[in-house]
N, C-alpha and C positions, 0 to 999 in steps of 0.2 A: 333266564335259570330262575332256583326256587334253590338253595341253601337254611341248616337249620344249627342250631345248638342248644343241647340241654341246659344251659344254665339255673343253680341253686343260690338263693342270693337274700342277703336279708333284710327285712323294713327300711321303709325308706318314707319319706315324710321330702313329699316332692313341690314346688309352687308350682305352679303358671297356666297358661292359658286352657282353655279344650272350645267346640263348639257342637255339633252336632249338627251333622255332614253324611252324606250312602255315600256308595264307589261311585255310584251313575251321574250323581252331587261334586263332585271333592276340590275341596275347596284348602285342601295342607295346603298349599303354597302359601297364599293367605295369610294362614293361624303364623306361623310359622317367620314372615315378617314385619307378625305384628311384636310374635314374641321375643325375637331379636332386635327392636330397636329397642324392645323396653326393662329388658333383659338389666340390663348396668344401672335397675330399679332396686335389683333384689337386695335384700344383707345378710347373713351370714348364712355365705354358700359352700358349697363338699363336693370337690373334686368340681368338676371340668366339664363331667359327661350330662350327655343333653337324652332326654325322655320324651320316645312322642309315643304317642299308648292308642294302641283300640281296646273301649270296652265297649262289647259288645251285650246285648240283653239276650236274656234266653233263650230256646231255639234258635240265631236266629240263622246257625249254618244247619238246621237242617233242609231248608232245600235252598237255593242260592238264590240270591233272587235282588240285581243293583243297590236298586232303589228302597231297598228295604236301610234304615237310619244304628250308625251309631253311634258315640263318642269320641271324640278322639282329640291329642292332648297335644301340651307343647311345653315343655317341662325342666324344668334344672333339680338337685337335690338341694337341700338345703341343713342344716344345724336345729332352725325350731322356726317358731311361726311368728317368730315379730318383725314387729312393719314389714305390713303384704302389702305392698303398693297397691290402688287401687286400682280394679280390674281381676287382678291376679288371682285365685283362688289355690287353694289346699289338692291334694291329694295325697292318700296315705298307701304306699303300696307293702303291702302284705307279703312277709320272707317266704320267701317255699322256690319249688321247679315252673323256670318258666320257660316256657322255648321264642328264644330269639329267632324267626325268621328270614333271608334276609331276602327280594323275589327282582327280580327285573325285565319289567318287561312294559309291555299298554296294559293299562286298566281290562282290556277286552279277553285278557287274560289271565289277570287274574282272577274266577273262575279254576279254575285248573288250580291255582295253588289252592285256593282255598279249603276244596277238597283234599287236598295235600294233610 
């Protein structure tokens, strides 16, 4: 099942952890476990929303390949970047239009979702 919404957001400063993964070698649960274990060390949290962000290289979607790598982030918004816990990094999210996709299914059905 796939649905999406278009959101207009303001720029955000996020702090989190990231890894380079592929759909074929997806270790997202390990990333989120590590993030959730250490997120109490983050100061100046703004709100309680958590962000799962994928940053794809140019041409990633030209031909679907489950072995292509992309950045996978687990993050939270902060007021500022003072006192970043060791191992965490800053991600600046530009304001603008974003599509938020909700996909439920197994990774084998992912190609159809990404084509959409």
